[in-house]
C-alpha positions as CSV (number, residue, x, y, z in Angstrom):
1,M,39.0,13.5,-37.0
2,S,40.8,16.9,-35.4
3,I,41.5,20.4,-36.9
4,H,43.9,22.5,-35.1
5,V,43.3,26.2,-35.6
6,P,46.5,28.4,-35.6
7,Q,46.1,31.4,-33.3
8,T,46.6,34.1,-36.2
9,L,43.7,32.6,-37.9
10,R,41.6,32.5,-34.7
11,K,42.1,36.1,-34.3
12,S,42.1,37.1,-38.0
13,H,38.9,34.7,-38.8
14,P,37.3,34.5,-35.3
15,Q,33.8,33.2,-36.9
16,I,35.5,30.3,-38.5
17,F,36.8,29.1,-35.0
18,K,33.5,29.8,-33.6
19,N,31.7,27.7,-36.3
20,L,34.0,24.8,-35.9
21,K,33.3,24.7,-32.4
22,S,29.7,24.6,-33.1
23,N,30.0,22.0,-35.5
24,V,31.6,19.4,-33.1
25,H,28.0,18.4,-32.5
26,K,26.6,18.2,-35.9
27,L,26.2,15.3,-38.2
28,T,29.2,15.5,-40.7
29,T,30.1,13.6,-43.7
30,A,33.0,13.0,-45.9
31,Y,31.2,15.4,-48.5
32,D,31.6,18.3,-46.0
33,F,35.5,17.3,-45.2
34,H,35.8,17.7,-49.1
35,A,34.0,21.2,-49.0
36,T,36.2,22.3,-46.3
37,L,39.4,21.6,-48.1
38,M,38.1,23.3,-51.0
39,D,37.6,26.3,-48.8
40,V,41.3,25.6,-47.6
41,V,42.3,26.3,-51.3
42,K,39.8,29.1,-52.0
43,F,38.0,30.4,-48.9
44,S,34.2,31.4,-49.8
45,T,32.5,33.8,-47.5
46,G,28.6,33.7,-46.9
47,P,26.2,31.3,-45.2
48,A,26.0,27.7,-45.7
49,D,24.2,26.2,-48.9
50,I,22.3,23.6,-47.3
51,E,21.3,22.1,-50.8
52,K,24.7,21.3,-51.5
53,K,26.0,17.9,-50.6
54,G,29.0,19.1,-48.8
55,I,29.1,22.0,-46.2
56,S,32.5,23.4,-45.3
57,L,33.2,23.0,-41.4
58,F,34.4,26.6,-41.6
59,K,30.8,27.7,-41.9
60,E,27.9,27.2,-39.3
61,M,26.3,24.1,-40.2
62,P,22.6,23.4,-39.4
63,S,21.3,20.2,-37.7
64,R,20.6,17.5,-40.4
65,S,19.1,14.2,-40.5
66,C,21.1,11.4,-42.5
67,Q,18.7,12.1,-45.4
68,E,19.4,16.1,-45.3
69,A,23.3,15.2,-45.2
70,H,22.8,12.9,-48.2
71,V,23.6,9.9,-46.3
72,D,21.5,6.9,-47.4
73,A,19.5,5.4,-44.6
74,H,21.4,1.8,-45.4
75,W,24.6,3.5,-44.2
76,C,23.4,6.0,-41.4
77,T,25.7,5.3,-38.6
78,C,23.2,6.9,-36.5
79,L,20.9,4.2,-36.8
80,D,20.1,0.6,-35.8
81,W,18.4,-1.9,-37.9
82,F,15.9,-4.7,-36.4
83,P,13.9,-7.4,-38.2
84,V,10.4,-7.0,-38.3
85,H,7.9,-9.8,-38.9
86,V,6.3,-9.6,-42.9
87,N,2.7,-9.5,-41.6
88,N,3.5,-6.4,-39.5
89,D,0.5,-3.9,-40.2
90,K,3.1,-1.1,-41.1
91,V,5.2,-3.5,-43.4
92,Q,2.3,-4.4,-45.3
93,H,1.3,-0.7,-45.6
94,A,4.9,0.3,-46.6
95,A,5.3,-2.7,-49.1
96,A,1.8,-1.9,-50.6
97,E,3.4,1.8,-51.1
98,F,6.5,0.4,-52.4
99,L,4.5,-1.4,-55.2
100,H,2.6,1.6,-56.0
101,F,5.7,3.7,-56.5
102,I,7.0,1.0,-58.9
103,N,3.8,0.7,-60.9
104,N,3.9,4.7,-61.1
105,I,7.2,4.3,-62.8
106,T,6.0,2.1,-65.6
107,E,2.3,3.7,-65.8
108,P,3.1,5.6,-68.7
109,Y,4.4,2.6,-70.6
110,R,1.5,0.4,-69.7
111,E,0.8,-0.6,-73.1
112,H,4.2,-2.5,-72.9
113,C,4.8,-3.1,-69.1
114,A,2.5,-5.0,-67.0
115,A,1.4,-3.6,-63.6
116,L,3.2,-5.7,-60.7
117,K,1.5,-7.4,-57.8
118,I,3.0,-8.4,-54.7
119,K,3.5,-12.3,-54.5
120,S,5.4,-12.2,-51.1
121,I,7.3,-9.9,-48.7
122,K,10.7,-11.7,-48.3
123,H,12.2,-9.6,-45.5
124,A,11.7,-6.3,-43.6
125,E,13.7,-4.3,-41.2
126,R,13.2,-1.2,-39.5
127,N,15.3,1.4,-38.0
128,T,15.4,3.5,-35.0
129,A,18.2,6.0,-33.6
130,N,20.4,3.8,-31.5
131,Q,20.3,4.8,-27.5
132,K,23.6,6.6,-27.5
133,L,22.5,9.0,-30.3
134,L,19.2,9.5,-28.4
135,K,21.1,10.3,-24.8
136,F,23.8,12.1,-26.4
137,K,24.0,15.8,-25.0
138,G,27.7,16.9,-25.9
139,T,31.2,16.3,-24.9
140,W,33.1,16.6,-21.5
141,D,36.8,17.1,-22.2
142,D,38.4,20.2,-23.7
143,D,39.5,18.1,-26.6
144,Q,35.8,17.3,-27.3
145,R,36.9,13.7,-27.7
146,F,34.5,12.0,-25.0
147,A,31.0,11.9,-25.4
148,A,28.6,12.9,-22.3
149,F,25.3,11.0,-22.3
150,E,22.0,11.9,-20.3
151,K,20.5,8.9,-18.2
152,H,17.4,9.0,-20.4
153,A,16.7,9.5,-24.3
154,L,16.3,13.1,-25.0
155,V,13.8,12.5,-27.6
156,D,10.7,10.2,-28.1
157,V,11.8,7.7,-30.5
158,H,8.0,7.2,-31.5
159,E,7.6,10.8,-32.3
160,V,10.3,10.3,-35.4
161,A,9.7,8.9,-38.8
162,I,10.9,5.2,-39.4
163,D,12.7,3.6,-42.2
164,Y,11.4,0.4,-43.2
165,Q,13.6,-1.6,-45.6
166,I,11.6,-4.0,-47.8
167,T,12.4,-6.8,-49.7
168,M,9.8,-8.1,-52.1
169,E,9.1,-10.4,-54.9
170,T,6.7,-9.6,-57.7
171,I,4.6,-11.1,-60.3
172,P,4.6,-11.5,-63.2
173,G,8.1,-12.2,-63.8
174,Y,9.4,-12.9,-60.0
175,G,11.3,-9.6,-59.8
176,L,12.9,-9.4,-56.4
177,F,12.9,-5.4,-55.4
178,E,14.6,-4.0,-52.3
179,G,14.0,-0.1,-51.1
180,T,13.4,1.9,-48.3
181,V,10.2,3.5,-47.1
182,K,10.0,5.9,-44.6
183,V,6.7,5.8,-42.4
184,Y,5.7,8.7,-40.3
185,T,2.5,10.0,-38.5
186,N,0.6,12.8,-39.7
187,S,-1.3,15.4,-37.6
188,D,-4.1,13.3,-38.0
189,G,-2.7,10.2,-36.3
190,N,-2.5,8.2,-39.7
191,D,0.5,6.6,-41.3
192,E,1.9,8.1,-44.5
193,C,4.7,6.8,-46.6
194,L,7.5,8.2,-48.6
195,V,9.2,5.6,-50.6
196,D,13.2,6.5,-51.4
197,K,13.8,6.7,-55.0
198,E,16.9,4.4,-54.8
199,I,15.3,1.0,-55.4
200,S,17.4,-2.3,-56.2
201,R,16.5,-5.0,-58.4
202,I,18.5,-7.7,-56.7
203,N,17.7,-10.7,-59.2
204,L,18.3,-10.9,-63.2
205,Y,15.5,-9.7,-65.3
206,G,17.1,-11.2,-68.5
207,N,14.6,-10.7,-71.5
208,Q,11.8,-9.4,-69.6
209,P,11.9,-5.7,-70.6
210,Q,12.7,-6.8,-74.0
211,C,10.2,-4.8,-75.7
212,I,11.3,-1.5,-74.2
213,A,15.1,-2.0,-73.5
214,D,16.3,-0.3,-76.3
215,K,13.8,2.8,-76.4
216,Y,13.2,3.2,-72.6
217,P,16.4,1.8,-70.7
218,H,15.7,3.6,-67.3
219,I,12.7,1.4,-66.4
220,T,14.3,-1.8,-67.6
221,K,14.4,-3.1,-63.9
222,Y,10.8,-2.4,-63.1
223,C,8.9,-3.6,-66.9
224,Y,7.8,-7.2,-67.3
225,C,6.8,-7.1,-70.9
226,I,3.0,-8.0,-71.9
227,N,4.0,-9.4,-75.0
228,G,6.9,-10.9,-76.4
229,Q,7.8,-13.0,-73.6
230,P,9.3,-16.6,-74.7
């Protein structure tokens, strides 16, 4: 995407032009482009509100991760995904935390919904920032269209959190769940996990949650009714 800034605007609002040049090197999304168009219609002053999904390109943008820019890890173009063996220690740890997260959702309804157990981990992938992202240092042409890269990565990939995408089958009910778990190393050198709240049930659950479906529809994909199964 290119933006041409008229000379008159550069003179009347020099900070806008400065911010646009600075934002060339920042992660931006369609949400930001929408916010920019809204700014064209009705310009708003003041600093960028980082809590919003979209930040106008006319404002100085912070350096953001995909998560902070509201880009789901599945769709983050700054990341490469690689398959990982399901017996990998970190995969096992991530899957256990994934299951714990699901069971916490149904815990208040335990008189109705069974606590789930992992039957098997069907598939696992991990991401890492791609090499071009790690080596990117800026652009080298006046139009800022051509990227310049360092010979070696500027960031140690082992020092950043890693997303694991887990597909697991649970019992009772043989539910297939897919989710993303962020694994990072704390200051004590131990792995900690953060489960993304966006979880997919990728097979049909039929009448498994029939005992709570009407009263608690928000947990239907997680609930296997203890009683009332055909």
